N, C-alpha and C positions, 0 to 999 in steps of 0.2 A: 291734489299736487303735492309733492314733496320738493322743496327749495330750499337753497342755502344762500345766506348770507355773509359774505366776505368782509369784513370788517378789517381792512389792510391799512398798511403806512407804505406808502410809495416814497422813492427818493428820484436821484437825478439821472440813474442810469436804466434805460429802458428794458435792457438784457436781464438784470438783477430783478427788476418788476415782472416781467416776463416768467421767471422761476417762481416769484411769489404766485402767480396765476397758475402756474403749472401744479405747485404745492396745494394751493386751497382748493383746486378743482379736483385735483386726487382725493383729497380728504371727503369733499362733498358727494362726489361719485361713489367714495366706499360707504357712506351713509346714507345710499341710495337716493339722492338728489336727481331729479330730472333737470334742475336749472340752477345754476350757480352767479348771482349778481355780485359784480367789483364794484368799487366808488369809480366817480369821476377823476380824472388825471390818473388812473392805474398806467397809463404809458410813461407818465411822468410827472413828478409833483410839481405843483405851481410853487412858484419862486425861482425857477429856472428857466433858462431861455428854450420856447417852445418850437419855435420858427426851424430850428437846426435838426429838430428831430420827427417834425410832421411828415406824414407819407399819404399816399391814397390807400383807401380801403384795400387795393391789391398789392400791396406793399409788403415788406417781410415780416414786419412786426405782427401785423393784422395776420399775415398769414401764417405765423407761427400760433397765433391764438387759436386759429381756426384748426390748425394740427392737432393742439390740445385737445379740442371740443371733440373733433372727429376720433382720436385716438382713446379718448374715456367713454365717448358715446353720452355727451351730456351738454345741454344748451349754455351758452355762456354770454353775460352781457357785461362789457368793461370798457372804461373811458379811455379814449385816446383823443391824437390829435390828427387832423388832416389839413392838406394846403388850402388856404384861403385865396384871398384878392390882396393885393399890394403888400406881401410880405405878412398878412395876417394869416391866422391859422382857424380853423373850425373845431369846436369843442364837440366832440363826435363821440356817441355810444356806438360800438361796436358789436352787433347780435351774431353769434354764429351757432351752429349744432346742427342735429340731423334733420334736414330738409328745411334748416333756416338759414337765411343769410339777408340782412338788411341792416340800416343804422339810422341813426337820429343825430341831427346837430342842434345842437342847443340854441332855443329861439329867444329866451328872455337872458340878455347878458348883465354880469354883475356891475352895474355903474350906481354903487351905493357904498356906504360907511367908507368914503374914502378912496374906493378901489374903481378902477375904471378897467373893466373886461373888456370893453369896446374897442380900446386902444391897439388891443394885440389880437381880438379874436372877430372873426365874422358871425353873424346871426343866421341859423338856419329860419327858415319859413314854414315849414308844415309839420303838422302832427304825424307820428309814426306808430302803428300798432303792428303786432305780429301774433301768429298762433302757434301754440305748443300742445301738441296733444288734443286739441278741440279747445284749448283756453286762449282767450284773445288779451293781448298784453299790451297795454301803453307804455310810452316811455317819456320820462323826462329829466332834468338834471338841475339839480343845485337850485340857483335863482328861481327857474321855474316853478318852484313849490310855493311861491307867492303869487301865483295866477293862476286862480279857479279854473278859469276858461278852458287851459289846456288839458285840464282833468277830465272836465265834463265832455269837451270834444273827444277824447279818448275814447269814453263811457258810451258816446252815443254812436262811438263807430263799433261799439261792442265790445270793448274793454271790461273784463271783469277784475281785472288787475291792473295796477298802475306802478312801475318800478321809477324809483327816484333816487340817481345817483349823485354823490355829492362829494365836496371839498370844502366843508362848511367853517366858514371863518368863525375864530373865537372872538368873545368880546361880552361886555355887560349885556346880560339876556339873552345872548343869541342860543343857548342849549334850550331856554323855555319857548323862545321863538320857535326852533326846530319842532320840539316836540309838539305843540299847537298847531303848526302849519301841515303836518304830516297827517296829524288825526283828523283837522279840517279838511284838509282834501279827501281823505277817505269818503267822510261824510257827504261832502258836496258832490261826489261821483257816485258814491254808494258802489265803491271799487274796494277791494283789500289794496293796500297800499305797502309797498317793500322798498323800505328807503335806507338805501346802504351808502353811509359816510366813511370818508377815512378816519381811521382812529386817529387819537392824541398823541403827537410826536413827546409830547412834555411827560405821556404817562409810560415813555419807555427812556425816559432820559435824553431824547433827542433835540435838538434845537428846532425850533419853527421858523419860516422865513417871516421878517417883521413886515414885509408889505404885502403878503399874498396869503390868501385864505389855504390852510393846509386839511386841517380836519380838527373836530372835538369828540368823535365816536358817536354814541347814542343810536347806533342803527338800530332799526325797529322793524316789524310787520305789524300792520295796524288792519285790523276788522272792518267790513264796511259799515258798521256803526260806530266806528271810532274808539275801538277799545283795542288796547296792546296786546297781541297776541306774546311777543317777547321783545324784549328789549335789550339792547347791550351796553357795556359801560365805554370805558374810554381807550381800553387796550385793543390791539389786534386779537379777532375772534372770528370763528365759523360758528354760525348759529344755523341748525337745519330744523326746518319748521314744516308741517303738515298743514295744508288749507284747503278748503271744499269750495271751489269757485262756482259750483252748482248752488251754493247759499246766496250768493249775490241776486237770484232771480226771487229768493222768498223774502231778501230785505227790501226790493224795489217795489214788491208787491203791498209791504207794510207801510214802507217810506218811501213814495213815489216823487222824490224832489226832482229828477229828470223829466218826467211825464208833466209835473205841475209847474214847470218853470214857463216864465213869461218875458219874450223880448220887452225891454224898457227903452 
């Protein structure tokens, strides 16, 4: 499978962010990718009002992403916001492409490091996987990466690949934690982990929202044994990577952590 990781930096304007999706998806398709992964909050960056742009999965922004995927004949994963309860939104990953149409609502909300995502976001309740050309792929969003059970649940549902879309907050030790966590989740679940974060606004001379996670870059693709296949820096970048999902079966034969696990 050839896939692309689109480490972009989004802003407040959903229309401008949509053009970024079109640009990077076009480049990914030209490079032969079957799938292009965008970060969390691709619709609108955190630090801006989310409730006024949240829309259902059949709304115009999601519809435009579907049109891009159909026009290019490529699968797309992109973070958006859908309506929740009581004025809140849901932090949603839209998945669209040839024969694919699903979504995942972030389960674990980022109530940590002095930020309360639950003030404005409703939590999802169920893991989600989808299939692309015979490969099963699981979904996760940002803070989810700190919870191994989601990744192993996806693996038990057949996932050979887990995607993590993020808008990772900056701070002391946070880049090291990101690297540690994405590699650990690959080993926990014996899956490839495709970790796509927002780029670091400071790398482009852009201001960061003081009270909201924006991005630090460092997107990566990790092997099922925890080795980086590709790692990105802080700036916006498109990485195109070839992986072999059939290698997961061999890894699980050698390291059967899913089979050996016991309920405690």
